[in-house]
C-alpha positions in Angstrom: 0.0 0.0 0.0 1.2 3.5 -0.7 1.8 6.4 1.7 -0.7 9.2 1.8 -0.4 11.5 -1.3 -1.0 15.2 -1.5 0.3 16.3 1.9 0.6 20.0 2.2 2.6 21.1 5.2 2.1 24.7 6.4 2.9 26.7 9.5 0.6 28.3 12.0 -0.3 31.9 11.0 0.6 31.3 7.4 -1.7 31.8 4.4 -3.0 29.7 1.5 -4.6 31.2 -1.6 -6.7 29.0 -3.9 -5.5 28.5 -7.5 -1.9 28.6 -6.4 0.6 25.7 -6.1 2.5 24.9 -2.9 5.3 22.3 -3.3 3.6 21.1 -6.5 0.3 20.7 -4.8 -2.6 22.9 -5.9 -4.9 24.5 -3.2 -8.2 24.6 -5.0 -11.3 26.7 -4.6 -13.3 23.6 -3.4 -10.7 23.2 -0.6 -11.1 26.8 0.3 -15.0 26.5 0.4 -14.9 23.4 2.6 -12.5 25.1 5.1 -14.7 28.2 5.2 -17.7 26.0 6.1 -15.6 24.1 8.7 -14.5 27.5 10.2 -18.1 28.6 10.4 -19.0 25.5 12.4 -16.3 26.3 14.9 -17.2 30.0 15.5 -14.5 31.2 13.0 -11.7 30.2 15.4 -9.5 28.1 13.1 -8.8 30.5 10.3 -9.3 34.1 9.0 -10.9 34.2 5.6 -9.0 36.5 3.1 -9.8 37.4 -0.5 -9.4 34.0 -2.3 -7.5 32.5 0.7 -7.3 31.7 4.3 -4.9 32.6 7.1 -4.3 30.0 9.8 -4.4 31.0 13.4 -2.8 29.3 16.5 -4.5 26.0 15.8 -2.2 23.2 14.6 -2.9 19.6 13.6 -4.3 18.0 10.4 -7.2 18.4 8.0 -8.1 16.0 5.3 -10.5 17.1 2.6 -11.2 16.0 -1.0 -7.9 14.1 -1.5 -5.8 16.8 0.1 -4.2 16.5 3.5 -3.1 19.8 5.2 -0.8 19.5 8.1 -0.5 22.7 10.2 2.6 22.8 12.2 3.7 25.1 15.1 6.7 27.4 14.5 8.5 30.1 16.5 11.6 30.8 14.5 11.2 33.6 12.0 12.8 32.4 8.8 13.9 28.8 8.4 11.1 26.5 7.3 12.1 23.0 8.6 8.8 21.1 8.4 10.3 17.8 9.7 11.7 19.5 12.8 8.4 21.2 13.7 6.4 18.1 13.0 8.7 16.4 15.6 8.0 19.2 18.1 4.3 18.9 17.6 4.3 15.1 17.9 6.6 15.3 21.0 4.2 17.7 22.7 1.1 15.6 21.9 2.9 12.5 23.2 4.1 14.1 26.4 0.6 15.4 27.2 -1.0 12.0 26.5 -3.0 13.4 23.5 -1.1 11.0 21.3 0.7 7.7 21.5 3.3 6.8 18.9 4.1 3.1 18.9 7.6 1.9 17.8 8.3 5.1 15.9 11.4 7.0 16.9 10.9 10.8 16.6 13.4 10.9 13.7 11.7 7.9 12.1 8.4 9.8 11.9 10.0 12.6 9.9 11.9 10.3 7.6 9.0 8.1 6.8 6.7 11.2 6.1 4.0 9.7 8.2 1.5 12.3 9.0 -0.5 13.0 12.0 -3.8 11.5 10.9 -2.2 8.2 10.2 -0.5 8.2 13.7 -4.0 8.7 15.3 -5.6 6.1 13.0 -2.8 3.5 13.8 -3.1 4.2 17.5 -6.9 3.5 17.3 -6.5 0.4 15.2 -3.8 -1.0 17.6 -6.2 -0.4 20.5 -9.0 -2.3 18.7 -6.7 -5.1 17.8 -5.6 -5.4 21.4 -9.2 -5.5 22.6 -10.1 -8.2 19.9 -7.1 -10.3 21.1 -8.1 -10.0 24.8 -11.7 -10.8 23.9 -14.4 -8.2 23.3 -16.8 -7.8 26.2 -20.5 -8.6 26.2 -23.1 -6.5 27.9 -26.8 -6.7 28.7 -29.1 -4.6 26.6 -32.9 -4.4 26.1 -34.2 -5.8 22.9 -37.7 -4.5 21.9 -39.7 -6.0 19.0 -42.1 -8.5 17.6 -41.3 -12.1 18.4 -43.1 -15.4 17.7 -42.8 -16.7 21.3 -43.6 -14.8 24.4 -40.3 -13.9 26.0 -39.6 -11.2 28.5 -42.1 -8.5 29.2 -45.1 -7.9 27.0 -45.3 -4.3 26.0 -49.1 -4.2 26.1 -50.0 -0.9 24.3 -47.6 -1.5 21.4 -48.6 -5.2 21.2 -52.3 -4.2 20.7 -51.3 -1.6 18.2 -49.1 -3.9 16.1 -50.6 -7.3 16.5 -54.4 -7.0 16.0 -54.1 -9.0 12.8 -51.0 -11.1 13.7 -52.3 -13.0 16.7 -49.3 -15.3 16.6 -46.8 -12.5 17.5 -45.9 -10.8 20.7 -44.5 -7.3 21.1 -42.0 -7.7 24.0 -38.9 -6.2 25.6 -36.3 -8.7 26.9 -32.7 -8.6 28.0 -30.0 -9.8 25.6 -26.4 -10.5 26.6 -24.2 -10.0 23.5 -21.5 -7.8 21.8 -24.1 -5.4 20.3 -23.9 -2.7 22.9 -23.2 1.1 22.8 -19.4 0.9 23.3 -19.0 -1.4 20.3 -21.5 0.7 18.3 -19.4 3.8 18.9 -16.1 2.1 18.0 -17.8 0.8 14.8 -18.6 4.4 13.7 -15.0 5.4 14.3 -13.7 2.4 12.3 -16.0 3.4 9.4 -14.5 6.9 9.4 -11.0 5.5 9.4 -12.0 3.2 6.5 -13.0 6.2 4.4 -9.9 8.2 5.2 -7.3 5.5 5.0 -8.4 4.0 1.7 -5.4 3.8 -0.6 -2.8 4.2 2.2 -0.6 1.7 4.0 -3.1 1.4 6.9 -6.1 0.2 4.8 -5.2 -3.6 4.9 -4.8 -3.4 8.7 -8.2 -1.6 8.9 -9.8 -4.4 6.8 -8.4 -7.2 9.0 -9.6 -5.5 12.2 -13.0 -4.7 10.7 -13.4 -8.4 9.6 -12.8 -9.5 13.2 -15.3 -7.0 14.7 -18.7 -8.3 15.7 -21.9 -7.3 13.8 -23.4 -4.3 15.6 -26.4 -1.9 15.1 -25.7 1.3 13.3 -26.2 4.4 15.5 -25.7 8.2 15.2 -23.0 9.4 17.6 -22.7 13.0 18.8 -21.2 14.8 21.8 -24.2 13.8 23.9 -23.6 10.1 23.3 -20.2 10.4 25.0 -21.5 12.5 27.8 -24.2 9.9 28.6 -21.9 6.9 28.1 -21.6 4.8 31.3 -18.4 2.9 32.0 -17.4 0.5 34.7 -14.5 -1.7 35.8 -15.3 -4.2 33.0 -15.1 -1.5 30.3 -11.8 0.0 31.7 -9.7 -1.6 28.9 -11.8 0.4 26.3 -11.0 3.8 27.8 -8.2 4.8 25.3 -10.1 3.5 22.3 -13.2 5.5 23.4 -11.2 8.7 23.8 -9.7 8.4 20.3 -13.1 7.5 18.9 -14.5 10.7 20.5 -11.7 12.7 18.9 -12.3 11.2 15.4 -16.1 11.1 15.4 -16.6 14.6 16.8 -14.1 16.1 14.4 -15.6 14.4 11.4 -17.8 16.7 9.2 -19.7 14.7 6.6 -20.6 16.4 3.4 -19.1 19.8 4.4 -17.6 20.4 1.0 -19.3 21.4 -2.2 -19.3 17.8 -3.5 -20.0 14.6 -1.5 -16.5 14.6 0.0 -16.2 14.3 3.8 -13.7 16.2 6.0 -11.8 15.3 9.1 -10.0 18.0 11.1 -8.0 17.2 14.2 -6.8 20.6 15.5 -5.2 21.7 18.7 -4.8 25.2 20.2 -1.0 25.8 20.6 -1.6 28.1 23.6 -3.3 25.2 25.4 -0.8 22.6 24.2 2.2 24.7 25.3 0.6 25.3 28.8 -0.2 21.5 29.1 3.3 20.6 28.0 5.0 22.9 30.5 2.7 21.7 33.3 3.4 18.0 32.4 7.2 18.6 32.3 7.1 20.4 35.7 5.0 17.7 37.3 7.4 15.0 36.1 10.3 16.5 38.0 8.6 18.0 41.0 10.5 16.6 44.0 9.3 16.0 47.6 8.0 19.2 49.1 7.2 20.8 45.8 3.6 20.9 44.6 2.8 21.8 41.0 -0.9 22.7 40.1 -2.6 23.7 36.9 -5.9 25.5 36.4 -6.2 26.6 40.0 -8.8 29.4 40.1 -10.0 31.9 42.8 -13.0 34.2 43.0 -12.2 37.7 41.7 -15.3 39.8 41.3 -19.1 39.1 41.1 -18.7 35.5 40.0 -15.7 36.1 37.8 -12.7 33.9 38.6 -9.1 34.3 37.8 -6.5 31.6 37.3 -2.8 31.5 36.4 -1.8 28.7 34.1 0.6 27.0 36.7 1.1 27.5 40.5 4.2 26.1 42.2 4.3 25.7 46.0 7.4 25.0 48.0 7.4 25.2 51.8 5.8 28.6 52.6 6.6 30.1 49.2 4.3 30.3 46.1 5.2 31.1 42.5 3.0 31.6 39.5 3.6 31.0 35.8 1.6 32.2 32.8 2.6 30.4 29.5 2.5 32.4 26.2 2.9 30.5 22.9 4.5 33.3 20.9 7.9 34.4 19.7 8.3 37.5 21.9 11.8 38.3 20.3 13.2 41.5 21.8 9.8 42.9 22.7 8.5 43.6 26.1 5.3 41.9 27.5 2.1 43.8 27.1 0.8 46.1 29.9 -2.2 43.8 30.3 0.0 40.7 30.8 2.0 42.6 33.5 -1.2 43.7 35.3 -2.5 40.2 35.2 0.8 38.9 36.8 0.5 41.6 39.5 -3.0 40.4 40.4 -1.9 36.8 40.5 0.9 37.7 42.9 -1.6 39.5 45.1 -4.2 36.7 45.1 -1.8 33.8 45.5 0.5 35.6 47.9 3.3 34.8 45.4 6.8 36.3 45.5 7.7 35.5 41.9 5.5 35.6 38.8 6.9 34.4 35.4 5.7 35.0 31.9 7.1 32.0 30.0 7.7 32.1 26.2 9.1 29.5 23.8 12.4 30.4 22.1 15.3 28.9 20.3 17.7 30.0 23.0 17.3 30.1 26.7 17.2 33.5 28.4 17.2 33.3 32.2 14.6 35.5 33.8 15.4 38.4 36.0 12.8 38.8 38.7 12.2 42.6 39.1 9.9 44.1 41.7 6.8 46.0 40.7 7.2 49.8 41.3 6.4 50.6 44.9 6.0 46.9 45.9 9.2 45.1 46.8 7.3 41.9 47.9 6.1 41.0 44.4 8.4 40.4 41.4 7.8 39.5 37.8 10.0 38.3 35.0 10.0 37.2 31.4 11.5 33.7 30.8 12.5 32.5 27.4 13.0 28.7 27.2 14.8 26.8 24.4 12.2 24.3 23.4 14.7 22.3 21.2 17.5 20.0 22.1 19.3 19.6 18.8 16.7 18.3 16.4 14.4 17.0 19.2 12.0 18.6 21.6 13.6 19.7 24.8 12.3 17.4 27.5 14.4 18.9 30.2 12.4 22.2 30.6 10.8 21.1 33.9 14.2 21.1 35.6 15.3 24.4 34.0 12.1 26.2 35.2 12.4 24.9 38.7 16.0 26.0 38.9 14.9 29.5 37.9 12.7 29.7 40.9 14.4 27.6 43.5 
């Protein structure tokens, strides 16, 4: 089987104009129209529409539409466009934050093989289903309602009269069935179907066909966000947790018939601001020693129901420090007045002695904690952290940040 064709790699905040070629791949008007509709479905967060084109925002990830795969990569250096390097950075961050699992693929391998993000997610899902099939898929009780020839279970009287006035030999009943045809398998079947559509013609398709052939026959259902909210799990369904999470990601980001033709679209996009915050938090938690507590998303009441929350709070003994992560190349600029005001408030409310605005960079610049004017108890600094270690993601940033504070 071949690798995926027509992969267009672009960087966050870059632009595409239809009718133009990018690395010998044409971005067509039908692609533009489909992306415009997708953007509308998501409150115009993903892109800005331009005349005959789109400008990407801080969302990165992958979109597949009408035979074209667009991979949007993060980037903080100004000029050099090294797609393989930044794909490695993105995959590394998704892995560290448990949003992605890459099996038996070294980081360098991913770039060399030109495997793209969608295939990594698909393979992760297929591996999970394969594992479940080997372990033995679970059966669950469900209620089966319908006309049967022998009285079995509970007679649904009103419907029985309604349906069987003529057919006296039938009974409209509800009874318990113990089999594979339950909601969890029905959800996984929907996700498998989407993968089948989008992996056709790629190296994953034969694996998909094998797994699909071993999957039990289940009822077709419509799945939406509500389905996942109402889904009940227990100790028996614990092995399905990862498969359900990937299925949720795939199904809820699948937009059928969004383009002008009959083509479907799949878009797995991540806000880099959130991903950077999660990555820093994960790296800090992984190295926090005894006596150091690292918290994320801790909020406090501020004013009339409005809450405030710094991205990360570090506590050691009787000292508290706050961090706000910013995914942007600050260069030689100063932080905005708004950001500094925010840090001052965090210092006040968390009784913190040091507040840090943390930016990604390609060279580390140690922060200098400077007191706010007229207030020597509270300090603030800008920290620039080299997110690369050679041609890999820097996984040592947790230690570096703690050293700045401690």
